[in-house]
N, C-alpha and C positions, 0 to 999 in steps of 0.2 A: 504494500500500500504506500503510495507516495502522495505528498501534499506540498503545496508551494511554499517552501522555506518558512516553516513555523519558527517562532522564537525558540531559543535553546530550552527554556523552561517548559514550553509546551511540548516540544519534541521529547524531552526527558519524561514528562508525565505520560505522554502517549506510549512510550516504551515500557514504563512501569505498569501501565494499565494493560497493555498487551500481555505481559508476563503474568500478571495477576489473573486475568481471565483464563489463560491457557493452563496455568499451573495450579490454580485454586478453584476457580468457579466451575469449569466444565465438569470436573469430577463430581460436583455436587448437584448437577442437573437432575430433575425428576425424569422419570420415564416419559416418552412422548405421550402427550395428552394429559399429563399430570400437572399439578400446581406446586409452586414453591411453598413449603410449609414454614410457619413462623420461626421455629427453632433454627432451621437452616438459614433463613434470611438474617436472623440476629447474629448467627455465627459468622456469616460471610461479611456482614457490615462491620463487625468488630475487626475482622481480618483486613478489610479494606482500609479502615482507619489506621491500623498498624502499618500497612504498606504505603500509606500516604497517597491513596487514590480515591478516597471517599469524597462524595459530593463535589465533583469537578466543576460544576457550573455555579456553585454557591459562593458568595463573597467570602474572603478569608476571615472577615470579622465574625462570621457565623460558623466558622469551622470548616469551610470548604476550600477548594483549590483556587477559586477566583479566576477561572479561565474566561477571557473576553469572548463575546459572541462570535466574532469572526474566526475564532480558532476552536469552536465547539466540535466541529465535525470530526477531526481525526480522533478525538477522545471518545466521542459517542459511538463512532463506528467500531472502535476497539471494544467498548462496553457491549455493543449489540451483537458481537460475534457469538455471544451466548444469549439465549432468550431470557435467562435470569440475571445476566450481567448488569443491566441497568438497575434492577432492584438491589443487587448487592452493593452497587456504588451510589445508590440514592440519587439516581438521575432518570427515574422512570416516570412516565405519565400516570396520573395527572399531577403528582407531587412536583415534578420538575417545573411544569408551567405555572403552578400555583406559587412556588417559591420565587420564580422570576417576577411575577406580578406583585407579590407582597413586597419584595425588595424595592420595587419602583414606586408604589403608590400607598403602601400602608403607613400608618402613623408609627411613631417609635414605640408606643405602648402595644400596638397590634403586632409589630415585629417581635417584641419581647414575648408576647403571649402565644403567637402562632408560628411565626417564621423560625424562631430559634429552635424550638423542639422539632419542628418539621425538618429543618436542615440537619439536625443531629440524628435523625432517623428514629427519634423516640415516639413519634406518632406518624400516621398517614393522613391524607386529606382527600377530598373529592370536590368536584365542580358541578353544581346543579344548574344546568341550562336546558338540556333536551327534555321535551314534554310529550305526553301522548297526543295524537292527533285530536283536535286541530291546533294544538299548541306548538311551541317553538321546536323546530328540528333544524333543517337546513336554512329555514327562513326565521331569523331571530325576531323579526317584526311581529310574528305570530305569538309572542310571549303572553301567556295567560296567568301565570303565577303573579299574585298581587301583594303589595305591602302598603298598609295604610297607617297614618299617624295615630299614635296613642300617647298617653302621658309618658314623657321622657323616653320614647322609643317608638317601635313599629310592630305591627302584627302582620305576619306573613301567612298566606294561605295559597296552597297550590299542590300540584302533583308533577313530580319529575320522573323520568325514566332514563335508562342507560346512564345512570349516574356512576360513572366509572370510579372504582375504588371505594364506594360507599360502605361496603361491608367491613367493619372494624376500623373505620376512619375516626379521627379525633374531632374533625370539624369539616364543614362544607362551606364553600363560597357559593351562595345562592343568588341567582339572578331573578329579580322580581320587578314587575311594572309598578311605578309609583306616580301619584298625581303631582301636579305643580304645587309645591308648598314652600313657604318661607323664601320666595325668590328663586327657588330652583325649578328647572323646567320639568314638564311631564316627560316621562321616559322610563328607562330601565335603571335600576340601582343594584349594586352588589352588596350583599350582607355576609358577615362572618357569623356562622351559626354553629355553636358547639353541638356535637352529636348527642350529648347528654341532655340537651334542652328537651323538656317534656313535649314540646310542640312539633318535634321532628321525629319521623319514624322510618326506618329502613323496611321496605316492603318486599314484594315477591322478587326472587332472583330471575334474571333473564339468562338462559343457558345459551351461550354463544360458542362458536368454534374456536375462538382464541382463548388462551389460558394464562398469558404472561402478566396481566394487570392484577395486582393484589386487590382483593375486595370485590372483584367481579363488576357487573353492570346492573345493579338492581333498581327497582322502583324506589322512589323516595316521596314520602307524604309529609306535608307541612300543614298543620291544622291549628289555627289560633296560636301560632308560634310567635311569642313575644321576644323581641331582642331590644336591648337598649340602644340609644343613639350611638354609643361607641362601637356598635357592630357594623356601622356603615363603612364600607371599604371605598376610599376615595370620596367623591362628592355625589350627592343625591342627583339622580337624573342623568348621570354620565356613564352608566354601566356599559352601554354599547361601545363607547369610545375606549373604555378600559379593556373591554373584551378583545379589541384589536391588539392592544399591548401584549396580551397573553397569547392569542390564537396564532398570530404570524410566526413567532418563534416556536410555538408548540407544534405547529404543522411541520416545521423544518426539522425539529429534533426527532420527530417520528421518522422522517426520511433518513436521518443520520443513523439512528439505531437500527432500523430495518435494512439499511444498506450494509451494515456490518453483518447482519444475518444472511443476506444474499451472498456476501463474500464467503461465509462459512459453507453455504450450500454449494457454491462453485468449487471450493476446495474439496468437498466430499466427492463431487462429480469428477474432478480432475484426478484425484487419487484413484478412484474406481476405474476411470478410463485408461489409466496408465498401466494397470495390472491385469485387468480382465481381457481375455483373448476371445476373439470372434472372427470366424472366416480367415484363419491363418495369421492373424495379427492382433495387436492390442486395439481396444476400442478407439483410442485417441489417434490411431493411424487411418481411420476410416473417414471418408469425405463427409458423410452425413453427420457424424459425431463432431467433426471439426467445425462444421457449419453451426451446430448448436453451441459449441464452446465459444466460437468467435462472436456470435450474436450476444451471448451473455457478457463477454468482456466489454463489448460496445455499450450494452445497457448499464453496466456498472460504471464505466468511465464517464458516460454522459450524465448519469445521475450524480456522480461525484462533482462534476464540473458545475452543474446547475445549483447544487447545494452550496458550493463554495461562493458562487456569484451572489446567491440570495443572502447568505450570511454576511457578506461584505456590505450589501445594501442595507440590511437591517441595522448594521452598525453606523453607516454614514447617512442614510436617508430612510428612517423607519417606515414612512408611508410607502415609498417605492418598494422597500423590502417586503412589506406585508403583501403588496400586490404580486410581487414576484413569487412569494411563497405559495400562492395558488397554483402557479405554473409548476413549481417544483413538486408540490404535493401530487398533482395529477400525473406528471411524468414519472416520478420515483415510485409511486404506489403501483403503477402498472408495469414499469420496467423491473422492479424487484420481484413482483409476482412471476414475470416471465423467466427471470433467472432461476428461481427456485423450481418452477415447472419444468424447465429444460433439465435441471439437475436430476429431477425425478425420472425423466425420460431416459437419460443416460444410464441411470442405475437400474432401470427395468423394474421387474417385480419387487425387488427389495426396496425400491424407491417409494412404493405405495404401501409398504408394510411398516410395522413399528420397530423393525430391526434397524432401520435408519430413521433419523428424526425429520426427514425432509417433508413428509406429509403434514406433520404438525407445523413445520415452518410455513407451509402454504396456507394452513388455516390461520396462523397468526397474521400474515400480511394481507390476506384477502379482505379482512375487515377494514383495512386502511382506506380502501376505495369508498367507504361509507363514512367512517368516523372523521371528525373534524370537518364536516361538510362533504357531501357526496361529490364525486368527480364531475358529475353532470352539472351540479350547482357551480362548481369552480370554473368549468368550461364556459358556462353562461356569463360569469363575471369577467373572465378573461376576454371573451368576445365583445362584451359591452364596453370594457375599457378601451379595447383596440378601436372600436367603431367611434366612440366619443372622442378619443384622442385624435384620430385622423380628421374627423369633422371639425374639431377645433383648429387643427393646423390649416385646413383649407380656408376656414373663416379668417384666419390670421394672415392669409396671403399665399400659402402654398398652392401651386397650380393643381387644378382638378384634373385627374388623369384617367377618369373612367369612361370618357367618350371614345367610341370607335372612330377611326379616320375613314371617311368615304372617298373612294376613288384613288387610293394610294397606288402608285406605280407598282405593278407586279401582283396586285391583289386579285383575288378570284372574282 
């Protein structure tokens, strides 16, 4: 794996992470289809702290490694080489995205109460956004969970689903619609809700094909849930703006982690193809297999390149970076799936068995085309931005180039 000239401290952390994943974490992986148990998670996190690779994205003041966003990718790809690597290093969704947002917009008291224990791996968290139809899914404007003013606080009522990580979480960041109050606009507001609050309840589990996110994706019910004013994260009415602070980088870190898993799948396929013989030679000497391998290398490298560009933009121009993260999310989620699918094909019958972990890898990454906004929704947003951007350029004086030329010499 190569990256464009990371600083020495990032390169050294990447190398330490690589060794830790391969020498410590891989041996602790559950059987394909299984989940990481809490005792193993605790043991691996303690070992990660000892190895100096724990919480790579968290600021150093909270016990992390403080890696800047433009250098996240090489670290998270190494972590993602194992499906449990991000949990072991405390850089797994949804905690990683929640920690990033808390660091940027939480008050000092909120950071002390929520960010510090989350960064230390003492608790987990969840993010309450998605709702049953006709509530918010890919369209956040459909948000139906409400919060209304009460004495010295707010009362939240609503029903969330696919609340990733909710099982066993210490707190939830809940998105709710709020009226215009005290000079704040009508809109969405984020609230920090302790999972011990009597007004919040984890409901039915949703059984999905992916297994790597601790706490699953259950329903979440908020009924007459009172929270004090201090529970507001950021400012009232600005929740959708803050969501972009979280979602752009969070989409990209999914790409980074799962690209690491695609590299693992490719390594499995290459090792298999180098030793298995078929029709008088090894599989990797056959033209059809070489085509599959080459296509996967191309998918890995193009994904790596677009991740690197998007991370740089998120650092220098967050708005442009957030827009680019939609492109990265669509490309990477589909390219990574193709890489793992080709690895299964190269490995034949064993590829679809639990003798190799590839089928589970495919289950893990398939959901990414839906999570964090469906790929169809992102394609719609990408196309809309392209159309409005070009229209604005033409209005500003760019020549309109859409008219056919009639009677051009040599034309039919």
